[in-house]
C-alpha positions as CSV (number, residue, x, y, z in Angstrom):
1,M,-5.3,18.8,-21.9
2,N,-1.8,17.8,-22.9
3,I,-1.3,14.5,-21.2
4,R,2.5,14.6,-21.1
5,I,2.5,18.0,-19.4
6,T,0.1,16.7,-16.7
7,I,2.4,13.8,-15.9
8,L,5.5,16.0,-15.8
9,T,3.7,18.2,-13.3
10,V,3.0,15.3,-11.0
11,L,6.5,13.9,-11.2
12,L,8.0,17.3,-10.3
13,L,5.7,17.4,-7.3
14,A,6.6,13.9,-6.2
15,S,10.4,14.5,-6.5
16,G,10.1,17.8,-4.8
17,V,8.4,16.4,-1.7
18,T,10.7,13.5,-1.5
19,T,13.6,15.8,-0.8
20,L,11.9,16.6,2.5
21,R,13.0,13.3,3.9
22,A,15.9,13.6,6.3
23,A,16.9,10.0,6.5
24,D,18.0,9.5,2.8
25,D,21.6,8.1,3.2
26,Y,20.6,5.0,1.2
27,K,19.9,7.2,-1.9
28,S,23.6,7.2,-2.8
29,S,23.9,3.4,-2.7
30,K,24.4,1.5,-5.9
31,E,21.5,-0.8,-5.2
32,Y,19.0,2.1,-4.8
33,L,20.3,3.9,-7.9
34,T,20.1,0.7,-10.0
35,L,16.5,0.1,-8.9
36,R,15.5,3.8,-9.4
37,D,17.0,4.0,-12.9
38,S,15.4,0.7,-13.9
39,M,12.0,2.0,-12.9
40,H,12.6,5.4,-14.7
41,H,13.6,3.8,-17.9
42,A,10.6,1.5,-18.0
43,F,8.3,4.4,-17.1
44,N,9.7,6.6,-19.9
45,D,9.5,3.8,-22.4
46,G,5.8,3.1,-21.4
47,D,6.6,-0.6,-21.0
48,S,4.2,-2.1,-18.4
49,A,5.9,-5.5,-18.6
50,R,9.1,-3.9,-17.3
51,F,7.6,-1.0,-15.3
52,Y,5.5,-2.9,-12.7
53,P,8.3,-5.4,-11.7
54,A,10.7,-2.5,-11.5
55,V,8.5,-0.2,-9.4
56,H,7.5,-3.1,-7.1
57,A,11.2,-4.0,-6.5
58,L,11.9,-0.3,-5.7
59,Q,8.9,-0.1,-3.4
60,N,10.0,-3.2,-1.4
61,Y,13.5,-1.7,-1.1
62,L,12.1,1.6,0.2
63,L,9.9,-0.2,2.8
64,A,13.0,-2.1,4.0
65,Q,14.7,1.2,4.5
66,G,11.7,2.5,6.5
67,D,11.0,5.4,4.1
68,Q,7.2,5.3,3.8
69,H,7.1,8.7,2.2
70,A,9.3,7.6,-0.7
71,Y,7.3,4.3,-0.9
72,Y,4.0,6.1,-1.4
73,T,5.6,8.4,-3.9
74,Q,6.3,5.3,-6.0
75,R,2.7,4.2,-5.5
76,C,1.7,7.5,-7.0
77,N,3.9,6.7,-10.0
78,E,1.7,3.6,-10.7
79,V,-1.3,5.9,-11.0
80,I,0.6,8.3,-13.2
81,F,1.7,5.4,-15.4
82,E,-1.9,4.3,-16.0
83,L,-3.0,7.9,-16.7
84,N,-0.2,8.3,-19.2
85,H,-1.6,5.3,-21.0
86,M,-5.3,6.6,-20.8
87,N,-6.3,3.7,-18.6
88,I,-8.6,5.9,-16.6
89,F,-10.5,3.1,-14.8
90,E,-7.2,1.4,-13.6
91,A,-5.8,4.8,-12.5
92,Y,-9.0,5.4,-10.5
93,R,-8.9,2.0,-8.9
94,L,-5.2,2.5,-7.9
95,G,-6.0,6.0,-6.6
96,K,-8.9,4.7,-4.4
97,Q,-6.8,1.8,-3.2
98,L,-4.0,4.2,-2.1
99,S,-6.6,6.5,-0.3
100,R,-8.1,3.5,1.6
101,E,-4.6,2.2,2.6
102,L,-3.5,5.6,3.9
103,T,-6.7,6.0,5.8
104,E,-6.6,2.6,7.4
105,K,-2.9,3.1,8.4
106,K,-3.8,6.7,9.7
107,L,-1.0,8.2,7.6
108,D,-2.5,11.7,7.5
109,K,0.8,13.3,6.7
110,E,0.9,11.4,3.4
111,M,-2.8,11.6,2.5
112,Y,-2.3,14.6,0.3
113,M,-0.7,12.2,-2.3
114,A,-3.9,10.2,-2.7
115,V,-6.0,13.4,-2.9
116,N,-3.6,14.9,-5.5
117,M,-3.8,11.7,-7.6
118,M,-7.6,11.9,-7.5
119,G,-7.4,15.5,-8.6
120,H,-5.5,14.6,-11.7
121,I,-7.8,11.7,-12.5
122,Y,-10.9,13.9,-12.2
123,N,-9.2,16.7,-14.3
124,Y,-8.2,14.1,-16.9
125,S,-11.8,12.8,-17.0
126,G,-13.3,16.3,-17.5
127,N,-14.7,16.7,-14.0
128,K,-13.2,20.1,-13.4
129,E,-15.1,21.0,-10.2
130,A,-14.1,17.7,-8.5
131,A,-10.5,18.3,-9.6
132,K,-10.5,21.8,-8.1
133,Q,-11.8,20.5,-4.8
134,C,-9.1,17.9,-4.7
135,F,-6.3,20.4,-5.5
136,W,-7.6,22.8,-2.8
137,D,-7.6,19.9,-0.3
138,V,-4.0,19.1,-1.3
139,I,-3.0,22.7,-0.6
140,H,-4.7,22.8,2.8
141,R,-3.0,19.5,3.7
142,M,0.4,20.6,2.5
143,E,0.0,23.9,4.5
144,K,-0.8,21.9,7.6
145,E,2.1,19.5,7.2
146,G,4.7,22.1,6.2
147,Y,5.2,21.1,2.6
148,R,5.1,24.8,1.4
149,E,7.9,24.4,-1.1
150,S,5.9,21.8,-3.1
151,M,2.7,23.9,-3.2
152,P,3.4,26.1,-6.3
153,P,2.8,23.2,-8.8
154,I,-0.6,22.6,-7.1
155,Y,-1.6,26.2,-7.5
156,M,-0.5,26.0,-11.2
157,N,-2.8,23.0,-11.6
158,L,-5.7,25.2,-10.4
159,V,-4.5,28.0,-12.7
160,N,-4.8,25.7,-15.7
161,I,-8.3,24.7,-14.8
162,T,-9.5,28.2,-13.9
163,M,-7.9,30.4,-16.6
164,N,-10.5,29.8,-19.3
165,E,-13.4,30.3,-16.8
166,D,-12.1,33.2,-14.7
167,P,-8.8,34.7,-15.8
168,R,-8.7,37.2,-13.0
169,E,-9.1,34.5,-10.4
170,A,-6.4,32.5,-12.2
171,M,-4.0,35.5,-12.0
172,K,-4.6,35.7,-8.2
173,L,-3.6,32.0,-8.0
174,I,-0.4,32.7,-10.0
175,D,0.5,35.5,-7.6
176,K,0.2,33.0,-4.7
177,A,2.3,30.5,-6.5
178,L,5.0,33.1,-7.1
179,E,4.9,34.1,-3.5
180,L,5.5,30.5,-2.3
181,A,8.1,29.8,-5.0
182,G,10.0,33.0,-4.0
183,E,10.2,31.7,-0.4
184,S,11.5,28.2,-1.0
185,S,11.5,27.2,-4.7
186,P,13.2,30.0,-6.7
187,D,13.9,27.6,-9.6
188,R,10.1,27.6,-10.3
189,V,9.8,31.4,-10.4
190,F,10.7,31.9,-14.1
191,D,8.2,29.2,-15.3
192,I,5.4,30.8,-13.2
193,E,6.2,34.3,-14.5
194,T,6.0,33.0,-18.1
195,R,2.5,31.5,-17.3
196,R,1.5,34.9,-15.9
197,T,2.5,36.6,-19.1
198,L,0.1,34.3,-21.0
199,G,-2.5,35.3,-18.4
200,Y,-2.2,38.9,-19.3
201,L,-3.1,38.0,-22.9
202,A,-6.3,36.2,-21.6
203,L,-7.2,39.5,-19.8
204,G,-6.5,41.6,-22.9
205,D,-3.7,43.5,-21.0
206,T,-1.4,44.0,-24.0
207,A,1.0,46.3,-22.2
208,N,1.9,43.8,-19.5
209,F,1.9,41.0,-22.1
210,V,4.6,42.8,-24.1
211,K,6.5,43.6,-20.9
212,G,6.3,40.0,-19.7
213,Y,7.5,38.7,-23.1
214,K,10.6,40.9,-23.0
215,A,11.3,39.7,-19.5
216,Y,11.0,36.1,-20.8
217,K,13.4,36.7,-23.6
218,E,15.9,38.2,-21.1
219,G,15.5,35.1,-18.9
220,V,16.1,32.7,-21.9
221,A,19.3,34.6,-22.7
222,K,20.5,34.0,-19.1
223,G,19.8,30.2,-19.5
224,F,16.4,29.9,-17.9
225,N,13.6,27.9,-19.6
226,S,9.9,27.4,-19.1
227,V,7.4,24.7,-20.2
228,H,5.2,27.6,-21.3
229,G,7.8,29.2,-23.5
230,R,6.7,27.7,-26.8
231,Q,3.1,28.8,-26.1
232,L,4.3,32.3,-25.3
233,E,6.3,32.5,-28.5
234,I,3.2,31.3,-30.5
235,Q,1.0,34.0,-29.0
236,W,3.6,36.6,-29.5
237,L,3.8,35.8,-33.2
238,A,0.0,35.8,-33.5
239,S,-0.4,39.1,-31.7
240,H,2.0,40.6,-34.3
241,G,0.1,39.4,-37.3
242,Q,2.4,36.5,-38.1
243,A,-0.3,33.8,-38.1
244,D,1.4,31.3,-40.4
245,E,4.6,31.4,-38.4
246,A,2.6,31.0,-35.2
247,V,0.7,28.0,-36.6
248,K,3.9,26.3,-37.8
249,L,5.5,26.7,-34.4
250,A,2.3,25.3,-32.7
251,T,2.4,22.3,-35.1
252,D,6.0,21.6,-34.4
253,A,6.0,22.2,-30.6
254,I,2.6,21.1,-29.3
255,D,1.3,17.5,-29.1
256,N,-2.3,18.6,-29.8
257,P,-1.9,21.9,-31.7
258,Y,-5.4,22.2,-33.1
259,E,-7.0,24.4,-30.4
260,T,-4.0,26.8,-30.5
261,Q,-4.1,26.9,-34.3
262,A,-7.8,27.7,-34.2
263,E,-7.2,30.6,-31.8
264,V,-4.4,32.0,-34.0
265,Y,-6.5,31.8,-37.2
266,A,-9.6,33.3,-35.4
267,Q,-7.4,36.2,-34.2
268,A,-6.3,36.8,-37.8
269,G,-9.9,36.6,-39.1
270,R,-9.2,33.5,-41.1
271,W,-12.5,31.8,-40.2
272,K,-12.4,28.9,-42.6
273,E,-9.0,27.8,-41.4
274,A,-10.0,28.4,-37.8
275,F,-13.1,26.2,-38.3
276,D,-11.0,23.4,-40.0
277,A,-8.5,23.4,-37.1
278,L,-11.2,23.4,-34.4
279,K,-12.9,20.5,-36.3
280,K,-9.7,18.5,-36.2
281,G,-9.2,19.2,-32.6
282,T,-12.8,18.2,-31.8
283,E,-12.4,14.9,-33.7
284,Q,-9.2,14.2,-31.8
285,S,-10.8,15.1,-28.5
286,D,-13.8,12.9,-29.3
287,S,-11.5,10.0,-30.2
288,I,-9.6,10.3,-26.9
289,N,-12.9,10.5,-24.9
290,S,-14.2,7.4,-26.7
291,F,-11.0,5.6,-25.9
292,I,-11.2,6.6,-22.2
293,L,-14.9,5.5,-22.0
294,K,-14.0,2.2,-23.8
295,S,-11.1,1.6,-21.4
296,S,-13.3,2.4,-18.4
297,M,-16.0,-0.1,-19.5
298,E,-13.4,-2.8,-20.2
299,G,-12.1,-2.2,-16.6
300,I,-15.6,-2.5,-15.2
301,E,-16.2,-5.7,-17.1
302,S,-12.9,-7.2,-15.9
303,E,-13.9,-6.4,-12.3
304,L,-17.2,-8.2,-12.8
305,Q,-15.5,-11.3,-14.2
306,M,-13.2,-11.4,-11.2
307,Y,-16.2,-11.3,-8.8
308,E,-17.8,-14.1,-10.9
309,V,-14.8,-16.3,-10.4
310,R,-14.3,-15.6,-6.7
311,R,-18.0,-15.7,-5.8
312,Q,-20.7,-17.4,-7.8
313,Q,-23.3,-15.5,-5.7
314,G,-22.1,-12.3,-7.3
315,R,-23.8,-13.2,-10.5
316,V,-26.6,-10.8,-9.8
317,M,-24.2,-7.9,-9.6
318,F,-22.6,-9.1,-12.9
319,Y,-25.8,-9.0,-14.8
320,S,-26.8,-5.6,-13.3
321,M,-23.5,-4.1,-14.4
322,V,-23.8,-5.5,-17.9
323,V,-27.2,-3.8,-18.2
324,V,-25.7,-0.5,-17.0
325,I,-22.9,-0.8,-19.5
326,S,-25.4,-1.4,-22.3
327,L,-27.4,1.6,-21.3
328,L,-24.3,3.7,-21.2
329,L,-23.5,2.6,-24.7
330,L,-27.0,3.7,-25.8
331,L,-26.5,7.0,-24.1
332,I,-23.1,7.6,-25.8
333,A,-24.7,6.7,-29.2
334,A,-27.5,9.3,-28.5
335,L,-24.9,12.0,-27.6
336,I,-22.9,11.3,-30.8
337,Y,-26.1,11.4,-32.8
338,I,-26.9,14.8,-31.3
339,V,-23.5,16.2,-32.0
340,Q,-23.4,15.0,-35.6
341,S,-26.9,16.3,-36.2
342,R,-25.8,19.8,-35.1
343,R,-22.8,19.7,-37.3
344,R,-24.9,19.0,-40.4
345,H,-26.7,22.4,-40.0
346,W,-23.6,24.6,-40.0
347,R,-23.6,27.2,-42.8
348,Q,-21.3,30.2,-42.8
349,M,-17.7,29.7,-41.7
350,E,-17.5,32.5,-39.1
351,S,-20.9,31.6,-37.7
352,A,-20.0,27.9,-37.7
353,Y,-16.8,28.6,-35.7
354,Q,-18.8,30.2,-32.9
355,H,-21.4,27.4,-33.0
356,V,-18.7,24.7,-32.6
357,I,-17.3,26.4,-29.5
358,E,-20.8,26.6,-27.9
359,A,-21.6,23.0,-28.9
360,E,-18.4,21.8,-27.3
361,K,-19.2,23.6,-24.0
362,V,-22.8,22.2,-23.9
363,K,-21.5,18.7,-24.6
364,T,-18.8,18.9,-21.9
365,D,-21.4,20.2,-19.3
366,F,-23.9,17.5,-20.2
367,I,-21.4,14.6,-20.1
368,Q,-20.2,15.8,-16.7
369,N,-23.8,16.1,-15.4
370,V,-24.7,12.6,-16.7
371,S,-21.4,11.2,-15.4
372,H,-22.0,12.6,-12.0
373,E,-25.7,11.5,-11.8
374,V,-25.0,8.0,-13.1
375,R,-21.9,7.5,-11.0
376,T,-23.7,7.8,-7.6
377,P,-26.3,5.1,-8.1
378,L,-23.7,3.0,-9.9
379,N,-21.3,3.2,-7.0
380,I,-24.1,2.2,-4.6
381,I,-25.0,-0.8,-6.7
382,S,-21.3,-1.8,-6.9
383,G,-20.7,-1.4,-3.2
384,F,-23.7,-3.4,-2.1
385,A,-22.9,-6.1,-4.7
386,Q,-19.5,-6.4,-3.1
387,V,-21.1,-6.7,0.3
388,L,-23.4,-9.5,-0.9
389,A,-20.4,-11.2,-2.6
390,S,-18.2,-11.1,0.4
391,S,-18.0,-14.3,2.4
392,G,-17.0,-12.6,5.6
393,N,-20.2,-10.6,6.1
394,D,-23.0,-11.9,8.4
395,I,-26.0,-10.2,6.8
396,T,-29.5,-10.6,8.3
397,P,-32.5,-11.1,6.1
398,E,-33.7,-7.6,6.9
399,E,-30.4,-6.1,5.9
400,R,-30.4,-8.3,2.7
401,N,-33.9,-7.1,1.8
402,H,-32.8,-3.5,2.4
403,I,-29.7,-3.9,0.2
404,S,-31.8,-5.6,-2.5
405,E,-34.4,-2.8,-2.5
406,T,-31.6,-0.1,-2.6
407,M,-29.9,-1.8,-5.6
408,L,-33.2,-2.2,-7.5
409,H,-34.1,1.5,-6.7
410,N,-30.7,2.7,-8.1
411,T,-30.9,0.4,-11.1
412,R,-34.3,1.8,-11.9
413,L,-33.0,5.3,-11.3
414,I,-30.3,4.8,-13.9
415,T,-32.8,3.2,-16.3
416,T,-35.2,6.2,-15.8
417,M,-32.4,8.7,-16.6
418,V,-31.4,7.0,-19.7
419,N,-35.0,6.5,-20.9
420,E,-35.6,10.2,-20.3
421,V,-32.6,11.2,-22.5
422,L,-33.7,8.8,-25.2
423,E,-37.4,9.8,-25.1
424,I,-36.5,13.5,-25.1
425,S,-34.1,13.1,-28.0
426,R,-36.7,11.5,-30.2
427,G,-40.0,12.7,-28.6
428,D,-40.4,15.9,-30.6
429,A,-40.0,14.0,-33.9
430,L,-42.6,11.3,-33.3
431,D,-45.9,12.0,-35.1
432,K,-47.4,8.5,-34.9
433,E,-51.1,8.7,-34.2
434,I,-52.0,7.7,-30.6
435,E,-54.8,5.2,-30.2
436,L,-57.1,6.2,-27.3
437,K,-59.2,3.7,-25.4
438,P,-62.2,4.1,-23.0
439,F,-61.4,4.0,-19.3
440,Q,-63.1,4.8,-16.0
441,C,-61.4,8.0,-15.2
442,N,-60.9,7.5,-11.4
443,E,-59.8,3.9,-11.9
444,L,-57.3,4.8,-14.5
445,I,-55.7,7.5,-12.4
446,R,-55.6,5.3,-9.3
447,S,-53.9,2.6,-11.3
448,A,-51.3,5.1,-12.5
449,L,-50.7,6.2,-8.8
450,N,-50.4,2.6,-7.6
451,Y,-47.9,1.9,-10.4
452,F,-45.7,4.8,-9.3
453,C,-45.8,3.7,-5.6
454,T,-45.1,0.1,-6.5
455,N,-42.3,0.6,-9.0
456,F,-40.5,3.5,-7.5
457,F,-40.6,2.5,-3.8
458,R,-42.6,5.5,-2.7
459,P,-44.7,5.1,0.5
460,Q,-48.4,5.3,-0.3
461,E,-49.2,7.1,2.9
462,V,-47.9,10.4,1.6
463,L,-49.9,10.2,-1.6
464,H,-53.6,11.1,-1.5
465,Y,-56.1,11.1,-4.4
466,E,-59.2,13.4,-4.4
467,S,-61.6,13.4,-7.3
468,A,-64.4,15.7,-8.2
469,L,-65.7,13.1,-10.6
470,S,-67.9,10.1,-10.0
471,D,-66.5,6.6,-10.5
472,D,-68.7,6.0,-13.5
473,V,-67.2,8.8,-15.6
474,I,-65.6,7.3,-18.7
475,V,-62.8,9.1,-20.7
476,H,-60.8,8.1,-23.8
477,S,-57.1,8.1,-23.0
478,H,-53.9,6.1,-23.2
479,E,-52.9,4.3,-20.1
480,V,-49.1,4.1,-20.7
481,L,-48.7,7.7,-21.8
482,L,-50.7,8.9,-18.8
483,Q,-48.4,7.0,-16.5
484,R,-45.4,8.6,-18.3
485,I,-46.9,12.0,-17.7
486,L,-47.7,11.5,-14.0
487,N,-44.5,9.6,-13.0
488,P,-42.0,12.5,-13.3
489,L,-44.5,15.0,-11.8
490,L,-45.0,12.7,-8.8
491,D,-41.3,12.0,-8.5
492,N,-40.6,15.7,-8.6
493,A,-43.1,16.3,-5.8
494,Y,-41.8,13.4,-3.7
495,K,-38.2,14.7,-3.9
496,N,-39.3,18.1,-2.5
497,I,-41.6,17.2,0.3
498,P,-40.2,17.3,3.9
499,A,-39.1,14.0,5.4
500,E,-41.5,14.5,8.3
501,G,-45.1,15.5,7.4
502,G,-44.6,15.4,3.7
503,A,-47.8,15.1,1.6
504,I,-48.7,14.8,-2.1
505,V,-52.3,15.4,-3.2
506,V,-53.6,14.5,-6.7
507,R,-56.9,16.1,-7.7
508,T,-59.1,15.6,-10.8
509,A,-61.7,17.8,-12.4
510,M,-63.4,18.1,-15.8
511,T,-64.6,20.9,-18.1
512,D,-66.6,20.6,-21.3
513,S,-63.5,19.9,-23.4
514,Q,-60.7,18.6,-21.2
515,L,-59.7,16.6,-18.2
516,E,-57.7,18.5,-15.5
517,I,-55.3,16.7,-13.1
518,Y,-53.6,18.7,-10.3
519,I,-50.5,17.4,-8.4
520,E,-49.8,19.4,-5.2
521,D,-47.0,19.0,-2.6
522,N,-46.1,20.8,0.6
523,G,-42.5,21.3,-0.2
524,P,-40.5,24.6,-0.6
525,G,-42.4,25.6,-3.7
526,I,-41.3,27.1,-7.0
527,P,-41.1,30.9,-7.7
528,A,-43.5,32.1,-10.4
529,S,-40.5,33.6,-12.3
530,E,-39.3,30.0,-12.8
531,A,-42.6,28.7,-14.2
532,D,-41.2,28.2,-17.7
533,H,-37.6,27.7,-16.8
534,V,-38.3,24.5,-14.8
535,F,-39.5,22.8,-18.0
536,E,-36.3,23.4,-19.9
537,R,-34.0,20.4,-20.4
538,F,-31.4,19.7,-17.7
539,V,-32.7,22.4,-15.4
540,K,-32.6,21.6,-11.6
541,L,-33.4,24.4,-9.2
542,D,-31.8,22.4,-6.5
543,S,-28.5,20.8,-7.8
544,F,-28.3,18.4,-4.8
545,K,-31.5,16.6,-5.9
546,E,-30.9,13.3,-7.8
547,G,-31.8,13.2,-11.5
548,L,-30.8,14.9,-14.8
549,G,-33.3,17.7,-14.8
550,L,-35.3,16.0,-17.6
551,G,-38.4,14.8,-15.6
552,L,-40.6,17.8,-16.0
553,T,-39.5,18.3,-19.7
554,F,-40.4,14.6,-20.3
555,G,-43.9,14.9,-18.7
556,R,-44.7,18.0,-20.7
557,T,-43.5,16.3,-23.9
558,M,-45.7,13.3,-23.3
559,A,-48.8,15.5,-22.5
560,R,-48.3,17.5,-25.7
561,R,-48.1,14.3,-27.7
562,M,-51.6,13.6,-26.4
563,G,-52.8,17.1,-27.4
564,G,-52.6,18.4,-23.8
565,D,-50.1,20.3,-21.7
566,V,-48.3,20.5,-18.3
567,V,-47.9,23.9,-16.6
568,L,-46.9,25.2,-13.2
569,D,-50.0,26.7,-11.5
570,T,-48.7,30.1,-10.4
571,T,-52.0,31.0,-8.7
572,F,-51.4,28.2,-6.0
573,A,-51.1,29.8,-2.6
574,G,-49.0,27.0,-1.1
575,P,-47.3,25.8,0.8
576,G,-45.4,23.9,-1.9
577,A,-46.1,23.8,-5.6
578,R,-49.0,22.7,-7.9
579,F,-48.6,21.4,-11.4
580,K,-51.6,21.3,-13.7
581,V,-52.1,18.6,-16.4
582,T,-54.7,19.2,-19.1
583,L,-55.7,16.4,-21.6
584,P,-58.4,16.6,-24.3
585,L,-61.5,14.5,-23.5
586,G,-62.2,13.1,-27.0
587,E,-65.2,10.9,-26.9
588,R,-66.7,10.4,-23.4
589,S,-69.8,9.1,-21.8
């Protein structure tokens, strides 16, 4: 996304809503104009040493005038300033602080500002779904409070997110933005019409694209302008076979032209040049993402150091967060290794171009999934750590134990997710011979079940073990790998059993050549059509369950390393589901 365009959109929204204030006599005063211009100059120069004193002076002046709406608009500019400098963690902190303050003061009429800021933060971070939810919330709040003239830019934010996924839905949003702009913001109509013309191109509607381009040229001749005009000119040249001219215009007019260059070259069938442009765009995107992640981690570390100074008792939280950051670094390294490995296998230019697009989509979806799954336990740890560090809280021993157990559970949840990713990424390549040792079969499995209950805070009363084998049966196995096989299967069962009356049964049996272990639960079950799909990486049939969707994949990988397998038993009548683990016996007595 073009950062500068995002910021301009937000500024237009802020200035547009500010005009709704009736009591604005002070805005013609010399003092106000001096403070405002000082803030604007520092903002445009990107000078934080000048910007923050200037914006705080302006905020104090606005509060003295009793104009809370204008005051909170300037608070939004602080968030915008940090986003403009790719300080995503600081922008997120300021956005959350603004939301809490508006909530505490019950300023529902201004709450849309905080929601809008969070929408831009999520969009900037790549969390498109969360961004769309925020922008829809902004629209509903504006509709309720009567801010209809400021709604078109919010609809256009949704258009920018939706256009690549669903052009038809994006065109409906453009129609709504035009309807609203025609009612109260006619100055925005030309810009929105220009964006709609680009939408025709995404739909493959050449006739309307040509018609829209002619209307655009007529508007320019009348003195109108649009932020989308350069992009429209580029696409017009490309559609008429003038690829080199289109690429040159993109290079001169767009901050990050590589994606547009790749589209133009691909449309012209010049696959090598398209590949080279897309590769440069990918490298630039990766560089920006790395900078954002680095900035976020530095922000987290700074927060931890502040807690250490203020409260020595917060040292436990500090160490926990350092561990999380280290694990995230390992995860990032694994992701970079995966991407680089894929790129080494590209062959033909046209085929490689398509592979790069697909690889980028997979990477984005995976990072969003990991970010979402890691953020929830991380926020829980951070929140409880702040509770423990606060001197004003009177916490009972029982509450402290509950907080400690919750923090440990979520820390282990993050560790488990990272371990799953690392083990899966390297598990298929490991061919080291596994050393098997003799164990009493029942004792070995009971030990694995006790380990699961003890280390994952699962109540033992829902877990039952039934064995068809006598206690003196000896098998040759590997204790650690067996635990790694059973843990994700037990965890999957535990997540799906009902809160009341839930039960998990583990059964063992033996044939002449293999040991059989069955894990049954009384949850909702799994359709037979999903028997193979559930073992694929990152697959979760219920997206609301915690985890990355790697547990079953991980268990099957470990079983196959031991020469066995894990399958869904589709003959199980239910209720619930039953997984079957088979392991070779080797030597036995």
